[in-house]
N, C-alpha and C positions, 0 to 999 in steps of 0.2 A: 759517433760514439755513445754513449752514455757506461760509465764504469762508475770509479770508489779504490784511489789507495790510502792512503795512509805513511805516512813515517815516524819514526820517533828518533830525535838526543835525546841520549841518554847520561851529563858532563857530575860527577862529585857536585855540582853548583845547582843545577835546574836537569829539569826533562825539558822539551822541545819534541812538537807533537805536533804535523802538520798534514789536517787531511787535505782532500782533495775530491773534487766529482764535476761527475764532468756532464749532455748532454750533444745533443746533435745543436747544431750548426753549422752551417756554410763554409760563415772562416771561424775562422784560432779569436777567440775573445777573453780572455783572464783578468778575472775581474776579484782581486788580495783582500783581502782582513788583517795586517800590519798593524798593531801600533805603530805610530804617529815617526817616532825619531825611527821606524824599523825602516826607514826608507832604500836605505843600502841594499838592508837582507828582503827587502819586498823585491828592486830589481833582479835580484840578483836569481829567486826563485821562479820569475815572471821567463827572462833566459833561461835556466833549466826547465822550464817546465817545455818552452818552446820549442827546444829539441827533442823532445818527445813525441809532443804533439801538435797535430799540423794543421787538421781541420775538429769542432767541435767548440762549445762554454763549461769556463773550468769556471767553480766559485772554489775556488784557494784559503782553506783558514788554518788557523795559527796558535798553537799555547803554552804558554812554559810559566811552567811547574820551580818554582826552586827548591833544594832537599835541603833539609838538614836542619838544626838546631830553630826557625824563625822567630823564636818568641826573643831571642839575641835581639833579634832589629829594635824594640822598641826602647823607646828611652825616654824615660820619665824628664815634664820638664816643671820642679822643684817654683818655682817661681813664679809658672803661674798658680799652683797645685794650694801656692799660701797664699797668695793671694785673691784665692777661692775665698780658700778654709778661713777668710780674713772680715770678710765681706759677707760673708753665711754668720761667721758671729757677730756685726751689726745690723745685723734682720731675723737673727733669734730675741734681744737690746727689746724688738716693734713686735716679733711677731712667733708663736710661739711652733718652733721647730722643732726640731730632735735633732741629737747633740749627733747621733748615729752618724756615722757618713759607710755609705755601701759603692760592691764595689760596678754596681751597675753606676752610681751616681758618679761615680769618680772616673769610668767611661766617655759617660756624657760629659764631662771638658772639656768647652774646644780646645786644644791645643794642648793641654794638660797630657796629654801621652804621643809622638811621633815617630811614625815609624817607617827605616829607612831604608828604602831598598836596595838590595844589593846589587850591585853593580856586575855586570859583561863585558867584555875589555869588548872592543870591533871586532879581532880577526876569534874571535870565539866562538861569537854571535854565527857569522861570517861564515863558519867549517862546519856547527851545530846543523847552520838551516838547508847550507850545501846535500849533509845530508842525508837531513828529511826528507827533505822535498825528493830529492835524486829515487830516493827511498820508496818514494807516496806516488812516482810519475812511471817506475820499474812495475807497482802491484797498480796503476789504472792501465799503463800499455793490454798487460796476462788479458784483466778481464776483456777490454776494448776488441782483442783479437779471440776470444769466448765465442765473444755476441758476433765478433767481425768477420766466422766461417757460418755462424748462424745465418748472416744476412748471405753467403754467399755460398750455399747453401737451397736458397730462396728463391733469387737470381740465375741458379741455371734454371729450377724447377718452373718459376717463370717461362725462363726463352725457349725451354720445349713446348709449356704450351705453343707460345707465339711462336714456330718456327711449326712443326701440327695446322694450327687457321696459315700459316703461311703459303705453305704446303696443298692445301686446302686451294688454297684462290689460284694459286698454278696448274695446278688440272682441271680449275675452269676456266681463266679468262678466256679462251675463245672460246667460250659456249657460246659469247653476246658473237661472237664473229659472224658464226653461222647463224647464226637467229637473224643477225641482221640480215643476212646476202639471203635467206631462206624467202623472208618477208618481203626483201627488196626483188628477187623474179617474182616473189607474187603479184603482185601491185602494177610491176611494170607489164607481166604475163595478160589484163587484163585489159591495155590500151595499145599493144606494140604485137610483133610479130616476133620469132624466138632468135633465128637469125639477124633479126634487127637488129636482140639489144646486148647479144652478147661481150662485146667488148667496151660498152659504155655502163653493164651489171660491173664488170670484173673492176673496171678506177674506180669508181660508186664505194664498192669492195673496199680494197685496195687503200685508200684515204680514207673508211672507221677506219683499219683494222693499223693505219699509223697510229689518228687519233686515239682509239681506246691500249695499245698494246705497252704492256707493261714490263716486261721481261728486263728493261737498264735496270726497273725500282725495286727487280724480286733481286736481282745477280747484286743489287747495291748492301741487300738486303742480308744478303748470306755470308755477305761480304763482317757486315755491321754483330753477326753474332760470330764469325770468326774473333772479331778486336775484341768484342765479350769479353772470349772464354780466355784471350788471351790475356790477359790487364786483367783478371782474376785473379791470373796467376801474379800477375806483379809482385814485388815486395816494397814497394815504398808509396810516397801516397792516393788515390786512384780519381778521388770523389768525380776532383774536375772532369779528368779522360772519359769516366762515366753519365754526364751528366751529359755531353756533349755527344756522342754515343746515343744518350736518350733520343737527344733530339734530334739527331737524326734522323735514327728509327720513325719515331714523328712526322719527318717531314715526309721519308716514303713511303707511310700508311693514308696521310694524307692524301699522299699524291696517287695510292692506287683509290682510296677510293674517289677521290673527284675524275678521273675516265671508266671508270667500273660504270658500266652498263645493264650486273645479273646481280639479281635477286639473293641466289645465295652464297659470290661473293660480300653483297651488301649486309651480310649476315656477321656471315666471317670480317669484313672490318670490323665493325663493329664491339667483336673477342678478341684483332686483336688490339685498336684500340684500352679499350679495357686493362689487358692484361697490361702493356707498356704505362701503363697508366699506375698503375699496382708494383711493377718497377721503378717509376722514379719514384715513390712512396718513402722505396727500399735505398734508391741510392743517396737519397737526401742524407740519408744515418750513415754512407761511408765515405773514413776517410778517407 
């Protein structure tokens, strides 16, 4: 499911922000953008996110902002500046250079000004990352739950539409047997006497009825509907279970289609497949 979460840890020395975005995916994949030297913190972040999310593609970005007077971290390399000064004086003897120095010129001198990064201990960093990641993960879960409720309502609506078509199929499933019996009787009467065909007619109709019987498929579909409703009420990860239920429903509807001999039922089967495809697409978004 899609979602977004942000977590922030603020100390006297720095502010660490973690942002996570999730999109739909069949499995759990976590992509992180951490500084190279933060390998342990990156592994910790992935471990924590996997505790909150079981399915989806997560993109995690971390940002560190140092607090306080950062200017004091700049160091002036006087020897380098003196060397540049001497070089400039030698050039002025040959070229018409200005004697005045500008700040822009000073900052452009390589290695003349160096910046020493403020060191953060490994323990402090780990603690900050854990706090920000958990906050981001909790906010992500809240957003995903809201989307999950919407998906649940959509699936229940589709289930109601599907069940309506299944009830229609159940009602007209015996129509094919009756039509076959009438048609077979009519053709046999053209060449034989009534008293001579009754037993044979009953046997043929019985065989046909057995071939087109879909009672078991309809009963299994009813069972799948009940499982769907029960699964949607579970608080654990249900995506894979719903995937399986969708496969089983498709299987039953395809079997009904292969046995069908009624034009009315054929239309209903097409509607069932359309609704099932919509349900399958929604299920891919559920954790």
